[in-house]
N, C-alpha and C positions, 0 to 999 in steps of 0.2 A: 176619516177621512185624510187621505194624501192627494192635496193637489199641487200638479207641481205643469210649471207656465215652457210651453217651449218644448221641440228635441221633437216636432213633427215627423220631421225624417227617419225617426227609427218607429213608425208605425208600420203596419199593412193593415189594410181595411178590405183590401176583395173579400173575404170568406165568412165577416163580419154580420152578427144579426142583430139588425137595427129596431130595439122594443117599438120608441116614438122618435120623434124631434120636434123641437117648440122655439120661432122665433120669437125672441121676449127684446122688445123697440130695435135695437142693432146686435144683440148679440143670437147666437142660432145653440143651443144643447139639444145633443142627440146623444139616449138615452140607449147603450150597445148593451144586447141581452149576455152577446158571449161571442166569439171566435173574432176577436182584435189580439192581433201580434205585436208583442212589444220588441225592440234589442237594444243590444248597447252601442249606443253607449246612456241608454235610457238610466237616471235614477233607482225606477221600478223593477224593470229588469227581471230582476231575479222573483218579487212578488209577483206579480201582478202573472195569474196565470192565462192561458187561452181560454178556456171555460167559465173564467168570470166574468159579475157584468164591473161595468166602469161608464163612464161618460164624459162626452169631449165638448168642451166648451170654443167659441170663436167668440171674442169681443169686439165691440165697435168694426161690424163689416161696412164697407161701401158698395160690394155685390155680390148678389148672391145669385147662384142661376141652376134653380131642383130639376135633376131630370128623375121622368117617372116609369115604368112599363109596370103595368099589372101584369100579375101572373093569372093565366084561367088552368083549374087545376083539370078544370073535366076534359082539355084539349089539349093539356103537360103543354102552354106556349103562354109568350109572353104576348100581352095587344103593344098595341101602337105607344110611343111613347107621349107622353106629356112633362112640357115643359113651363117653368116657370122662372122668370126673371126680375129680380126686383133691382132697385138703387135705393139706397139709404142718402138723408139730407147728410149732406158734406158743408155748411159751411162752415163750418169750426175745424175744417183738416187741415188746414196748410202745413200746420207742423206734425203732426202725423203721419209714421212710418205705417204703410203697409206689406200684406207679403201675401201670395196666392198660395192657396189651400186646394186640396183634392181629396173627396171622401168619398167610397163606396159599399154598398155593403148587398143583404136582403134585407126590406122591410118585411117584418110579422106580420103585421095590419092594417091596410089588407097587406096582402101578400104579394109584392113584386120586388123590380131590381131598381133600388135609390142610385142616383148621384148626384154630390155638390161642386158644385165648383166656387171655389167662395176667395174676397179680399178681404183680407178682415186686417186689424192690428195685433191682435193676440191669439195664444191657443192655450190652451190649457188641456190636462188631461186627470179626472179624477178618479181613484179607485174607488170610491166609495168604501172603503172598510171604515172602522172606529176604532 
């Protein structure tokens, strides 16, 4: 497993297929099945392929907005967007540096379009290679 901190601007999420995501305390972990593009100068540009699974991790969030539009396979249309906004305890955050992040992609179960707006302290990419 190779975990790289930073380089968020070298990713293109729009076509990615998201297997699942979870929030653990103030961290968001997104498991991506495939279709995440990685561009130079990211150190793993030559190693990570578009079809490879991977994981992205946002550490120490202070804000998360999740939008989800369920896809109806029968009508071939998206349903109304569901939004969830979470603010996290920030009592000891006075010395922390936060950045804004945004990702999107197609959630596989349930089927639908998923997007996140995130304010977090750190971003990591895990290529899941052993």
